N, C-alpha and C positions, 0 to 999 in steps of 0.2 A: 784469734780471741778464744779462750776455753771456757766450756761451760761445765761446772763441776757441781757437786752437793755433798756437804759433809753433816747435814742435819740443821747447821745454822746459816749457811750460805748457799744460795742457788745460781749464783754468778759471780765469777771471781776470775778476772783476767789479768791481775797485778796492777792495774790502774784503780779499779774500783770494785766494790762489792754490794750485793744487796742481801740485807739479813733476813732471816725468817726467826721464828721462835717466840716473837713478841705476841702473837695472836694464838690464843688457846680456846678451842672449841669447848663450850660448857655445856650446852644443850642444844637440841633440835627438835621441832615439832613440825608434823605434816598435816595439813588441814584435810578433811574429808566431810563436807557439808557441815562445816563448823560455824557456830554462831560468832564465836570469836577465838583468838588464840592469846592465851595468858602465860606470861612468865613471872611466877610467884616465888622463884627460889633462884639462887645463884647470882643475883644482883645485891652485892654487899659491899664492904670495904677490901676486899681481896685485890680488886684492880682499880686503877684511877679512871680507866676509860672502858665503857662497854660498846659493842658493835653488834648491831642485828643486821642480817642479811636477809633479803626477801627474794625469793626465786619463784618466779611465774605464779603469783597469787591470782587465782581466777575466781570472780564472782559469780555466784548463782545468779544474781539480778544483773539486767543490763544498765548500762550508764549509771554506775554508782561510785562513791568516793570511798577511798581506802584511808583510814584514820587511826589515831592511837591516843591513849591517855596513861597517865602515870598514878601510881598509888604510894602512900605512905604507912599503910596499914596491912601490907600484905596481899593486897587484892580484894579487901572487903569493900573499899570504895575506890573507884577511878574518877577523882575529881580534883586533881592538882590544879591551882590556880597558875594560868601561863600567859605570857606576854611573847607574841611571835611575829614573824615577818615572812612573806612567801612572794616567789616570783616563778614565772614560767617561760619557757621557750616551747613552740609547737609547730608542726608543719604536717600539711595533709598529704595522702598519697597521690591525689591528683594535682598537686601543687597549685591548688586555688587558695589554700590558706597557710599564712605562716604569721608568727606573733612572738615578740619578746617583751616581757614588761611585768611589772608589779601587778599582783592579784589581791587589790584591797579587800574583796569581799572573804577572802580565806585567812586572814591574820586575826590574831586575838589580842585583846587589851585586858588584861587581868580577868580572864575567863576561865571557868572551870570544864566548858565545852570540850569535846574532842578536838584534836588538831588533824586537819586533812593532811596526807602526804602524797595524795595523787588524785586527779579528778576523773570523773566520767568513764570510768574503766569499763570496757565492753564486756559481754559475756559470750561472745561467739566462741566457737571450738578452739580458734587459734589465738584469741584475745587473753591478756593478762597484764599484770604490773610486776616490776621488779625494781629493788633498790636498796639502799643502806641508810641505816640511822645510827648516829653515835651520840652516847650520852656520857657526860664527863662528870666524874666524882660524885656519883649518885649518893654516896654515903655521908658526905660533908654535913656537919653540923654548924657550919659557919656561912657557907655561899649558896647562892641560889644554884639550879641545876640546869647547866646549858645542854643544849642539843642541836645537831644539824643532821638534816637528811636530804638525800637526792635519790629521786626515783625517775623511772620512764615508764610510760603506759600507754596501751595500745587502746586509744578512746573508742567508743562505740560508733563515731561518725568517721572511722579509717583515718585517723590522725595520731601521730606520734607526739606524746606529751612529756617534756622534760621538766620535772617540778622540783622546786627548791625550796625548803623550810628551814628555818633557824629560830631558836627562841631561848626561853628558860622558863623552868617551873619555879615560881616564885615562893619558894619555902625553904628554910633551913632544916626542916625535917628530912632524915633519908629517904630517898626513893628506894623502894623494895619490890616493887612489882610493876609491869607493863602490859596492857591490853591492846590488842590490834584487831579491827574488824572493819568490814565494809558497813556504810551508812544504811544499807537496805539489803536484807538477804544474808545469806550465809557466804562464808569462804568455801567455795565448792571443792578447791584443791590449791596446792601451793606449799612450799616449805619455807620455814623462818628458822634461822641459825642464830644462835647467841653466843658471841666470843668476849672473853676478856682480853685486854690489851695490857701488857706489861709496860712500865715506863723505863724498862732497860733490858 
């Protein structure tokens, strides 16, 4: 098996190949005692899919939820109506707790509230959350705005939580800004990257 790279292929052994080039880094923000992180540019009709990557987002406050909301007016208001679904899997360090199931308290039904992406993140020096969020065709003037997120967090009770959220912003207006924040206190540290994904 040969491993080669020519800028568009990272693995090619004659039988199959894995392509690169569809993912374009648009911007990156690093938190430092930040009340929120907002992306108010770069989300437009250039790409059909946008991907956010969250790397070690660490809360200043213990046992707090990481959430997001969307805007149709460039970030003046983060209040897009959303309908969502959420489920989680978790497992504690001492093996005393394990769970897989729907989380009815964290879904939304035609609500403008923030949508939680991960729950109860700890603020210990080694505790944080990481994950991804995909936003589909945010500039459409015809369709609602679908999104899917997957996160893992180190909960304050020494537990790994894998949290899944999907849903849609129920608006045909273009989404052009997104805000991320913890529901209590600042984002003490962490990096969020915004990518555009080409359709070919």
